[in-house]
C-alpha positions as CSV (number, residue, x, y, z in Angstrom):
1,M,30.6,59.3,38.8
2,T,28.0,61.2,36.8
3,G,25.2,59.9,34.7
4,G,26.9,59.8,31.2
5,I,27.3,56.8,28.9
6,R,29.0,54.0,30.8
7,M,31.6,51.5,29.6
8,L,32.3,48.1,31.1
9,F,35.6,47.4,32.9
10,V,37.0,44.4,34.6
11,L,39.1,44.4,37.8
12,H,41.4,41.4,38.2
13,A,43.2,41.5,41.6
14,T,45.5,39.1,43.4
15,D,46.0,38.9,47.1
16,G,49.3,39.7,48.7
17,P,51.1,37.3,51.1
18,D,49.1,38.7,54.1
19,G,45.9,39.1,52.0
20,A,43.8,36.8,54.2
21,E,44.4,38.8,57.4
22,R,43.9,42.1,55.6
23,R,40.8,40.8,53.9
24,N,39.3,39.9,57.2
25,A,40.1,43.4,58.6
26,H,38.5,45.3,55.6
27,R,35.7,42.9,54.6
28,E,32.8,44.9,56.1
29,A,33.9,48.1,54.4
30,H,34.6,46.4,51.1
31,V,31.2,44.7,51.0
32,A,29.5,48.0,51.8
33,Y,31.5,49.7,49.0
34,I,30.6,47.1,46.4
35,A,26.9,46.9,47.6
36,A,26.5,50.7,47.1
37,Q,27.6,50.3,43.4
38,D,25.4,47.3,43.0
39,A,22.4,49.2,44.3
40,A,23.3,51.9,41.7
41,G,23.2,49.3,38.9
42,R,26.9,49.5,38.1
43,I,28.1,45.9,39.1
44,R,27.7,43.2,36.5
45,F,29.6,40.6,38.4
46,A,31.7,40.5,41.6
47,G,33.3,37.7,43.5
48,P,36.4,36.3,45.1
49,L,38.8,34.2,43.2
50,K,39.6,30.9,44.9
51,D,42.7,28.8,45.1
52,E,42.7,25.0,44.8
53,A,42.0,24.7,48.5
54,G,39.0,26.9,48.2
55,K,40.5,30.0,50.0
56,S,40.0,33.5,48.6
57,N,43.1,34.8,46.9
58,G,41.9,37.6,44.7
59,A,38.9,39.1,43.0
60,L,37.2,39.6,39.7
61,I,34.7,42.5,39.3
62,I,33.0,43.5,36.1
63,F,31.5,47.0,36.5
64,E,30.3,50.1,34.7
65,A,32.1,53.5,34.7
66,E,32.1,56.5,32.5
67,D,35.7,56.2,31.4
68,P,39.1,54.6,32.3
69,D,40.0,57.3,34.8
70,A,36.7,57.0,36.6
71,A,37.1,53.2,36.7
72,R,40.6,53.4,38.2
73,A,39.5,56.0,40.7
74,W,36.6,53.8,41.8
75,V,38.9,50.8,42.2
76,A,41.5,52.8,44.1
77,G,38.7,53.8,46.6
78,D,37.8,50.1,47.3
79,P,38.8,49.3,51.0
80,Y,40.5,46.1,49.8
81,V,42.8,48.2,47.5
82,A,43.3,51.0,50.1
83,G,43.9,48.4,52.8
84,G,46.6,46.5,50.9
85,V,44.7,43.2,50.5
86,Y,45.9,43.0,46.9
87,S,49.5,42.8,45.9
88,A,48.6,43.4,42.3
89,W,45.5,44.6,40.4
90,E,44.6,45.9,37.0
91,V,41.6,47.5,35.4
92,R,40.8,47.0,31.8
93,A,38.0,48.0,29.5
94,V,35.9,45.1,28.2
95,V,33.2,44.7,25.6
96,Q,30.3,42.3,26.2
97,A,30.0,40.0,23.3
98,F,27.9,37.2,25.0
99,P,25.3,36.7,26.2
100,K,23.8,38.8,23.4
101,L,21.9,41.8,24.8
102,S,18.3,42.2,23.5
103,V,17.6,45.6,21.9
104,G,14.2,47.2,22.2
């Protein structure tokens, strides 16, 4: 991604039936992938979704990208996506309404 104007996107992902096993196998690479984007100031929120028993069963990530194609490309490169952790995922543009951002 280049240094242009960035938009906000949300990734909502749901684990597949063998997501827990795949998650364990790809966790280190996934965390490094997200951490690199966090260090670049592109992650607004990232965390696992939990089921009622407290087990991870998906993810929600709010991040910055230049455009929808760049957002989808970034998500496709995530080791959890490439490693088949998620059975379904979608990326959507989002506009921050709250909390209000201070200007100036």
